[in-house]
C-alpha positions, -999 to 999 in steps of 0.1 A, spaced: 256 719 216 287 727 196 290 720 159 316 693 166 294 677 193 265 677 169 287 660 142 297 633 167 261 628 178 249 624 142 278 600 135 269 579 166 232 578 155 240 567 119 265 541 133 238 526 156 213 525 127 238 509 104 248 483 129 212 474 137 205 471 100 235 449 96 224 427 125 188 424 113 197 415 77 224 391 89 199 375 112 173 371 85 199 360 59 212 334 83 178 319 88 175 315 50 210 302 44 210 276 71 179 261 55 194 262 20 229 250 27 238 217 45 260 218 76 288 200 58 294 231 36 296 254 66 322 230 81 347 241 55 345 277 67 344 266 104 377 248 100 394 275 78 386 305 100 407 296 130 435 284 108 435 317 90 435 336 122 465 317 136 484 320 103 480 358 108 499 354 140 524 381 131 501 408 119 502 438 141 473 462 150 486 497 146 452 514 149 457 533 182 490 547 170 475 559 137 443 573 151 461 592 179 493 600 158 505 624 132 489 632 99 523 635 83 524 616 50 557 599 59 542 586 91 511 573 73 532 557 45 554 540 70 523 526 87 510 514 53 541 494 45 544 480 81 508 468 82 510 452 48 544 435 56 532 420 89 500 407 71 520 393 42 540 371 66 509 348 67 515 336 32 549 320 36 538 307 70 507 290 53 530 276 26 553 260 53 522 246 71 509 231 39 543 214 32 553 203 67 522 196 87 515 159 94 485 145 76 467 139 109 461 176 114 465 190 79 433 205 66 416 190 35 423 206 1 390 225 -1 398 240 33 432 252 21 414 269 -8 393 288 18 424 296 39 443 312 10 412 331 -1 407 344 35 444 353 37 440 373 5 410 391 21 430 399 52 458 413 30 434 435 12 421 448 45 457 456 55 460 474 22 430 496 32 439 499 69 455 533 66 425 547 49 402 531 75 421 546 104 421 580 88 384 579 83 379 570 119 403 596 131 384 623 112 352 611 129 335 604 96 312 579 110 284 588 86 306 578 58 315 545 75 278 539 82 271 542 45 296 515 37 280 493 64 246 498 48 259 487 14 278 458 29 246 447 48 224 447 17 250 430 -6 259 406 22 222 396 25 215 393 -13 246 377 -28 250 346 -6 213 339 -8 214 342 -46 244 319 -48 227 293 -25 195 295 -45 215 287 -76 232 257 -59 266 274 -55 269 264 -19 306 268 -12 307 302 -29 277 312 -9 293 302 24 325 321 14 306 352 4 292 355 40 328 363 51 342 380 20 316 407 15 317 422 51 355 425 46 357 437 10 330 464 8 342 486 37 378 483 25 368 494 -10 347 522 5 375 538 26 400 535 -2 376 553 -25 368 579 1 403 589 13 422 583 -20 452 577 1 483 568 -18 515 558 1 549 572 -7 579 550 -15 592 561 19 600 544 52 606 566 82 626 549 110 613 572 138 578 566 127 584 529 125 597 528 161 565 546 173 543 523 154 561 491 164 560 500 201 523 505 199 517 475 176 538 452 198 518 461 229 485 454 211 499 422 196 510 408 230 476 417 246 458 399 217 477 366 220 458 354 250 426 365 232 434 343 202 435 313 226 404 321 246 382 330 216 395 307 188 414 277 201 382 258 208 371 262 172 405 249 161 403 219 184 369 209 172 378 212 136 412 195 137 413 169 165 395 141 147 402 110 168 376 115 194 366 81 209 331 93 215 322 118 188 286 120 198 286 122 236 250 131 246 242 132 209 259 166 207 277 179 176 284 147 158 315 149 136 305 181 118 325 211 132 299 235 118 275 224 146 299 236 173 305 269 154 268 276 151 262 267 188 290 291 198 276 319 177 241 313 190 255 314 225 267 349 219 232 361 209 220 371 244 251 393 246 249 407 211 211 412 209 200 421 244 232 434 260 250 450 230 237 485 237 247 484 274 281 471 265 286 500 240 279 527 266 293 511 298 329 521 293 321 558 288 295 558 317 319 542 341 347 566 331 324 596 335 311 584 369 346 578 382 356 614 375 328 624 400 342 601 427 342 564 438 308 565 453 293 577 420 312 550 401 298 523 424 263 536 421 264 537 383 281 503 381 254 487 403 226 502 383 239 493 349 250 458 360 217 452 376 199 459 342 225 438 323 220 409 347 182 409 343 185 411 305 210 383 303 192 361 329 159 364 311 171 361 275 195 332 284 168 315 305 144 316 275 171 304 251 181 275 274 145 264 281 134 267 244 166 257 227 149 232 204 124 258 192 150 286 189 173 263 167 144 253 146 134 289 140 169 302 134 184 274 115 158 250 103 155 212 106 191 203 95 208 214 128 195 193 157 230 185 172 233 222 180 207 219 208 227 199 233 259 218 224 241 251 232 229 238 265 264 225 275 277 260 269 253 275 294 281 287 316 295 307 287 261 320 276 253 333 311 287 347 323 304 360 292 284 393 290 288 398 328 326 392 324 329 418 296 310 443 318 334 438 347 365 440 324 353 474 313 350 485 349 385 472 356 399 492 326 384 524 339 399 517 374 433 512 357 435 476 366 447 463 332 469 437 347 440 422 366 420 421 334 449 404 316 452 378 344 415 368 339 422 362 302 453 342 311 434 320 335 408 312 308 435 305 282 452 280 306 419 262 313 410 260 276 445 246 266 449 222 295 413 209 296 402 215 260 427 190 244 417 159 264 380 170 263 379 171 225 399 138 223 375 118 245 342 136 241 344 157 209 326 190 205 304 183 236 336 180 258 349 214 245 315 230 252 317 220 288 353 233 290 342 266 275 315 269 301 339 262 329 365 286 314 339 315 311 327 309 347 362 309 361 371 341 343 339 358 355 345 348 391 381 359 391 372 392 375 344 397 401 370 391 428 394 416 413 367 442 411 356 437 447 392 440 458 397 472 437 365 488 451 365 474 486 327 467 482 309 434 478 289 436 446 275 400 443 241 410 456 231 423 422 231 388 408 208 372 435 172 380 425 177 376 387 193 341 394 164 331 415 139 343 388 157 323 361 158 291 382 121 294 390 114 301 353 133 270 342 116 248 367 82 262 360 87 259 322 98 223 324 68 215 346 44 232 322 59 215 291 54 182 307 16 189 308 13 199 272 0 175 245 27 162 222 8 173 191 10 210 200 29 231 173 64 242 182 55 279 182 29 273 209 54 253 230 78 282 227 52 307 237 45 287 268 82 286 277 86 323 272 55 329 294 69 306 321 101 326 322 83 360 321 61 353 351 88 350 378 108 379 363 77 401 361 67 392 397 101 400 412 104 432 392 69 444 403 72 434 439 108 441 448 128 458 421 105 485 405 124 515 419 157 500 408 144 494 373 132 531 370 166 543 382 185 522 356 162 534 328 169 571 339 206 564 339 206 551 303 183 579 291 209 605 303 
């Protein structure tokens, strides 16, 4: 292995370790904070976050152009001024919104405080963006991992300390500020980059072409991934705010349910998602047949992981919420289950999108995002009006399911091969596990502790999956493991 390859491999190892540390401390910190801080305090952040994102509407992402572009100081200085200028546009936009928005949708004063603090954070990140891109361009991932380690430790300790002292809003705010501030300070200190008072027009044209492309591609993503949070936090005249007892009038419940819905993808499928793109690209260089073989093996493993972990989460939602968040968050349970379509199909959709990118079908991938955006806008507004957070949860499920089906159709059309068979046996195992678990729980005495009930539910899901893997899928499992080990 060459010296450069060893450097990259070490960087990848340190990055993985830092990310798992960040996730582990974040997971443990969340369990503590959700018990110390009432949902109403989290609501301020849940409402402020999508507002801040939409007020940053005009900020451009120039990272591809900087990472692949020149190291010339004039080019880097031009990037610095452009990135900071597009980020700074959020402040006058926020001022206009504060002055002109009707009272029916204008955020409360404490939310505006959060919005302006978050906008300042984003501006500081823009200030550090050139240094960040330079560090990534130089493949200094060990350095970035060190900043992630510091961020993880401080992000765990400081919010918990604030919450323990009774400073609940500062504690909530710290959960967002620390992950943004620490890496930015780190890369500024590491690179010591100082821009010149210079603006190069040729460099600006190159940067704006790349930034505009990234900006247009990201607009639909802003709708798909953030518009539902904005609806729940700002459309307040729902005629039935507690349909099925889900969500109540506290937007934080929806935000926590959505984040919990991403856990099967983040925890159990995160590693597969991180290697899929490179594996598919490498396989395609060896030919279409090799690509299809690798796609089937990796997707097979992903589907089993998602079907099992999601099945357990949907069957044992009450126990999972109690363990992760404590006794203050029961409205999260029905919201989580109403998002079942999102929980099950989002990781599968992301996997197909990576395959479409490798096959140079970017337009098809963009069409799937457009379809989801249209569904969320057209159905999400009346859903939140009539049924509150529960209605939006159903729409998000339908949106994710539609995006996955369309992406699956595009992939089948691009490869000329039917690939749906990979979903069949895991789906059967999950349905059997859900039915078996519900039947077993009905036989249990009500006095049984919650951890024992959860153990029974996990066992009920594990039995059909274990049986199917042992009887019909053992060779496929071994082949998928060999592929990942390579």
